[in-house]
N, C-alpha and C positions, 0 to 999 in steps of 0.2 A: 504493500499500499504506500507507494512513494509520496502520494499527495499529502497524507495526513501524519505520517510518522517520520520525524526528522531523521532518525537513524537509518531509515530505508532510502533516504534521498542522498544522492552523491554530494560530497563536500565541494568538489571542484565545480567551477562554472561550466555551463553548457559549451561556451566558446572554447575553453581550455580542453574539454573532453573531445570536442569535434576536431580540434587541431591535432591532438595526440593520435586520433584514429587515422587521420590523413598521413601523418608523419611516421607512423610505425612501419610503413612499407606495404606492398601489395595494393589491391584496389579496394576502396571503400564502397560497399554496395548500399545504395540509398533508395529503397522503394518508396513510392508515393503513399502517403496516408492522408486521406481527405477529412478524417474526423478522429475522435478519441477511440472509437471502436476499432477502426482500421489500425490505429497505432498500437493498440493492445495486441491485435492479431499478428502484426508484423514482429513485435517484440517476442511473442510466443514462438514464432517461427525461427527466432535466433538472430534477427537483425540488430545491429548495434547503434544505428542512427537512421533518421528518416528524412524524407523530403516532403515539403508542403508546396504543392503546385498552384500557381495562380489560375491556371485553366481548370484544375479540379475544384478549387474553391468556388470560382464563379459558376461553374456548371452545377455544383451542388446547390447553389442559390438560385438556379434557373436563369443565369445571365451569361452572355458571351464574354470571352476573355479579351476585352478591349480597354482595360485600364479604368473600369467603371468603379470598382469598389475602393474603399478608403483604407488608410493605414490602420485605423482603429478596428475596422471590420476584420482585417487580416490578423491583427494582434489577438482578437478573440479566438481565431482558429489556432494560433500559436499556443496560447495558454491552454486550450483544450487538449492539444496533442502532447505538449510537454508535461502537463499535469497527469494525464492518463498513463503515459509510458515512462516518464523520467529519462527518455533518450534525447540526445542532442539532435535538434531539427535544423536542417537547411531550409530556409524560407525564400520563396520567390518574391523578390522585392520589386518586380516590374521595372519601371523607369525611375523609381525612387520617389514617386508621388509629387514631383515638382522639381525645383532646382536645388541648389546646394544646401540651403537651410532646411528645406523639406526632407532632403536625404538624411541629414543629420538627425532630424526629428524621428524619421523612420528607424534609423539605427538604434537610437535610445529607446524607442517604444518597443521594438522587437526584442532587444536584449533584456529589457525589463520584463517582457512577457515570457522569457525563458528560451528564446532562440539560441542556437549554437553557431549559426552561420547564415549569411544572406547573400543573394546575388542580385546585382542590378545590371540592366541591359542598356545598350546604346541606341535604342529606338527613340522616336518622339511620339507623342500622343496624336491620335489614338493608336496605341501600340497593338500589335497582332501576335498571334502564335508564331513562333519562329519558323515553323514549317509551312507557312502560308505565303502567298505572293503579296506584293504591294507594300512591303515594309518601308518605312522612312527612317533613315539613320540620323542621329544627332551628329553635330560636328565632333570630331574626335577629341579636340581640346576641351569642349564643354563636358563631354563624358568623363574625361580625365579629372576635371575639376570636381565632378560629383564623387568620383572614387576617392579623391584626396579629402573631400569633406566627410565622407563616410569613415575613412581611416582616422580622421581627427576625432570623430564622435564616439567611436567604439572603445569599449574597455578591452574585452577579449573576444568579441564577436569575430568569427572567421569571415573574411571579405573576398567574395568571388565576383569578378567582372565578366559579364557575358557580352560577346560581340556577335551581332547578326550580319556582319559585313561580308561574309564569304559569298552570299548569294548575289550581292550587287557590286562589290569591289574586288572580288576574287580572293585567292589565298594570300597574295601579297598585301592587300589592303587589310585583311583580317589580322595577319601577323603584325603589321605595323601598329594597328590599333592595340592589339594585345600587349605589345612591348610598352606602349605609352601608358597603359592602364597599370601595368606592373610597377613602372617607375612612379606612378601616382600613389601607390600604396596597396594595390590588390595583392592578396595572398595567393590567388589562383585565377585561372582563366577558363571560361566556359565558351568554346567556339560552337555556336548553334547551327544546326541544320546542315552538317557536312554530309556529302552524298555517297561516299564510298570509302573503303578501307585505305586506299592510296592517299586520299586527302587527309584522313585522320592521322596517318603516319607522317605525312609531310608537314602538317601543322606542328605536331609534337617535336619533330626533328629540328624545327626552327626556333623552338622555345625550350632549349635544354635547361633542366633544373627547375622549371616552372610547373607546379602541380596543375593538372588539367582535368576538367570534368566533361564527361560525355553524356549525351541525352539519348536514351534508348526508348523514345516514345514510339507507340504503334501507329501505323497508318500515316507515317510522315515521310520525309525525304531520306532518312537514314535507314539503310538495310538492317535487318535483324542481326545483331552481334551479341555474344555472351559477355559476361563480365570478364572472363579470362581473356577473351579476344581483345577487348578494349585495353586491358592491362598490357598485353603483348604489343599493342600499338603505341604505348607510352602514356596511358591515362591513369590517374590516381583515384578518380571517383566516377561513378556512373549512377544516373537516376532513371527510374521508371515512373514518370511523373503522374500519369493519369490512369495507370493500369487498374488500381483498386477501384476507382470510381467507375471505370468502363464495365468491369465485372459486376459490381453491385447494381449499376443502372440496368444492365441487361437482365439480371435476375429479377429486379423489381418490375421491369416491363412484362416479363413472363408471368409474374404473380398477378399483376392487375388484369392482364388479359384473361388469365384463368378464372379469376374471381368474377369478372364481368360476364364471362361465358357460362360459368357453372353456378354462380351464386354461392360458392363454397371454396375454401382453401384446401380441402381434403386432398386433392390431387397434388398439391405442392408440399405436403408435410415432409416427405422424404428429402426435400431440398432445403428445408429450414434448419437453422440453428435451434436446437431444443432449449427448453427453459433451463435445464440443468447445465447445458454447455454455456449458455449466456451467463448464468450466475457464477459459474466457475471462472469464466474469462474476466468478468468485472470484479471478482473477489467479494461477492455479497457476504458470504459466511465470515470472512475475515473482518469486514467492516462491522458486521453485527457483533462479533466477538470483541472487537475493540470497544464498541459502544458499551457492551455489558461490563467490560472490565473497568470502565471509568465512571459510568453513571449508575448509581444505585439509589433506590428510593429511601429517604430518611423521613420517618413520620414526625409530625410536629410534636414537640415535647418529649421525644424519645430519649434525647440526651439527658434531660432533667430527671426522667424516671429511673434511669440506671443508677 
């Protein structure tokens, strides 16, 4: 129960724990978790850190990923996931919700909410998913100024700069931007929407020593690679940003269609998490035992009668 019992919660900050995971070697696997339940399930599967996707957040709210939601709305998701799992979370910070001061406010807000890392991107609003067309890029120096502002604001938050330049400025443009962002204070670089293994390897070769993050989103521009394959290409982190939401949404779609057709959920029982499985995952018995161990009824006048 990491949320309520101090001794069950890590002493180190989420930022320090995230950095240690990146720096220990190998590749850090970051599955997307779009709510606290998904975070618990990912932790139970053995993952050590999580990713909170802007696309997954907005879709779970019934909105497109166009930079509509606010920093405080995202912080609510961060708190939920960090509270449920106690794992360090990499948060999608979109474009930083404004300019330099807004970026600094975002960093402070996310870090206070329990985030371990954040990435910001070099698009301008209205921003788009990195795997779609029609993206508009910010001036590289303006983006570098945002990175510098974020670095100045963070205490231990791990800072990743994302560049969407490969699609419009080619590999040379993306590499040049990445180097500028590292100089400005980024801990790592996230080259978005690379289209093949050769490009992934070429990008890594031109940024020796810089931790790199790969995006393994489904139905996008990037072919399907495993975590081990990304590691062999020179990458230190990989995210699966919307996978949990896609699976959950497809299951819900089937549920509602079945209920509308049959007037009953009986045909879906075999595909449901049982009550016992739910209570075990969320730790209901442990919470009840904690409550019973602390709170006991004392009758009025009982102490005086003794």
